[in-house]
C-alpha positions in Angstrom: -14.4 -2.9 -10.1 -10.6 -3.0 -10.5 -8.9 -2.8 -6.5 -5.6 -1.4 -7.8 -3.9 -1.5 -4.6 -5.1 -5.1 -4.2 -3.4 -6.1 -7.4 -0.3 -4.2 -6.3 -0.2 -6.2 -3.4 -0.4 -9.9 -5.3 2.3 -8.2 -7.5 4.8 -7.3 -4.6 4.0 -10.6 -2.9 5.3 -12.6 -5.9 8.6 -10.6 -5.8 9.1 -11.1 -2.1 12.3 -13.6 -3.2 13.7 -10.8 -5.5 13.5 -7.9 -2.8 15.3 -10.5 0.1 12.3 -10.6 2.2 10.0 -13.0 3.7 6.3 -12.6 3.8 5.9 -11.7 7.2 8.2 -8.6 6.7 5.9 -6.7 4.5 2.6 -5.6 5.5 -0.2 -3.6 3.4 -2.8 -1.1 4.6 -5.5 1.4 3.2 -5.8 4.4 4.9 -8.1 7.9 4.4 -10.8 6.5 1.9 -13.4 8.6 0.7 -16.1 7.7 -1.4 -16.8 10.3 -4.3 -19.5 10.6 -7.0 -18.5 9.0 -10.2 -19.7 11.4 -12.4 -23.1 9.4 -13.0 -22.3 8.8 -16.7 -23.2 5.5 -18.7 -20.4 4.0 -20.6 -19.6 0.7 -22.3 -18.3 -0.7 -19.0 -21.7 0.6 -17.1 -22.7 3.1 -15.1 -20.0 5.2 -13.4 -21.5 5.4 -10.1 -18.6 6.2 -7.7 -14.8 6.6 -7.1 -13.2 5.0 -4.2 -10.3 7.0 -3.2 -7.8 6.0 -1.0 -4.1 5.9 0.4 -2.5 2.4 -0.1 0.6 1.8 2.3 3.0 -0.6 1.9 5.2 -1.4 4.9 8.7 -3.4 4.6 10.6 -4.1 7.3 14.3 -5.0 7.4 14.7 -4.2 3.6 18.4 -5.0 2.7 19.4 -1.1 2.2 20.5 -2.1 -1.2 17.0 -2.9 -2.7 15.6 0.3 -2.0 16.0 1.4 -5.6 14.4 -2.0 -6.8 11.8 -1.8 -4.4 10.9 1.7 -5.5 11.1 1.3 -9.3 9.1 -2.0 -8.8 6.1 -0.2 -7.8 6.9 2.4 -10.2 6.8 -0.2 -13.0 3.6 -1.8 -11.9 2.0 1.5 -11.5 2.7 2.8 -15.4 1.4 -0.7 -16.4 -1.6 -1.6 -14.5 -2.8 2.0 -12.9 -4.5 3.3 -16.0 -6.5 6.1 -13.9 -3.5 7.6 -12.6 -3.2 10.6 -15.0 -6.6 10.9 -15.3 -7.0 11.9 -11.6 -3.6 13.6 -11.3 -2.4 11.2 -8.7 0.7 12.2 -6.9 3.9 10.3 -7.1 5.1 7.7 -4.5 6.0 8.9 -1.2 9.0 6.7 0.6 9.9 7.0 4.4 12.9 5.2 5.2 13.9 4.3 8.5 18.0 3.1 9.1 18.0 0.5 11.3 20.9 -0.4 13.6 23.3 -2.5 11.6 23.4 0.1 8.5 22.4 -2.8 5.9 18.8 -2.7 6.7 15.9 -0.3 6.5 12.4 0.0 7.2 10.7 1.5 4.4 7.2 2.9 4.0 5.7 3.5 0.8 2.3 5.4 0.7 0.4 5.7 -3.0 -2.8 7.6 -3.8 -5.4 5.2 -5.7 -8.6 6.0 -7.4 -10.7 2.8 -8.3 -13.3 3.8 -10.6 -17.1 1.8 -9.2 -19.5 0.9 -12.1 -22.8 -0.2 -11.9 -24.8 -2.6 -14.4 -28.4 -3.4 -14.1 -29.4 -6.6 -12.4 -32.0 -8.7 -13.0 -33.0 -10.2 -9.9 -32.3 -9.4 -6.2 -29.0 -11.3 -5.0 -26.8 -11.1 -2.3 -24.4 -7.8 -3.8 -27.2 -6.0 -5.3 -28.3 -2.7 -4.5 -31.4 -0.6 -5.2 -30.7 2.8 -6.4 -32.8 5.1 -8.5 -35.7 2.7 -8.7 -33.6 0.0 -9.9 -31.5 -3.2 -9.1 -27.7 -3.0 -9.7 -24.7 -5.1 -9.1 -21.2 -3.9 -9.4 -19.4 -4.3 -12.7 -17.0 -6.9 -13.1 -13.6 -6.0 -14.7 -10.9 -8.3 -15.8 -7.7 -7.9 -14.4 -4.8 -9.2 -16.5 -2.0 -10.9 -14.8 -0.1 -13.8 -15.5 -1.4 -16.9 -14.9 2.0 -18.5 -14.8 5.7 -17.5 -15.5 9.1 -17.2 -13.3 10.0 -15.2 -10.5 13.5 -15.2 -9.6 14.1 -18.2 -12.1 11.5 -20.1 -10.0 8.4 -21.1 -11.7 5.3 -20.2 -10.4 1.4 -20.5 -11.2 -1.2 -18.2 -10.2 -3.9 -20.8 -9.9 
């Protein structure tokens, strides 16, 4: 299963310098998590068992006001590239709540994004820590490859994801 919000969080963490914030100025929370039926159809990815629907909330404190547009389009660009189910589930646009701070140069911003993570199961041969019994069989969550850069440059500085 791909956790879209966790992947977005890792992406934003790699971009702290470009946003002119420190790690402690940005927090990430999940809200309104529901588990819904996945349709119970077999696909090449496994058995579509369930969907996790939730709101991902990104709080950025003391963000330079001039970085608000960049912050917004940075999130949007990631969604367009990596959230392959947004259109399938007709998920709403990013909602931003902006709070101006005293000096007029900094803001607090809360970005709320809706996500759906599809949960697929594949047959498990033997019981294990992460297996479940369902419909008379043993299953485990199907692993999904998450494409990410293993190395590169962020704000001119090299990084290595290992």
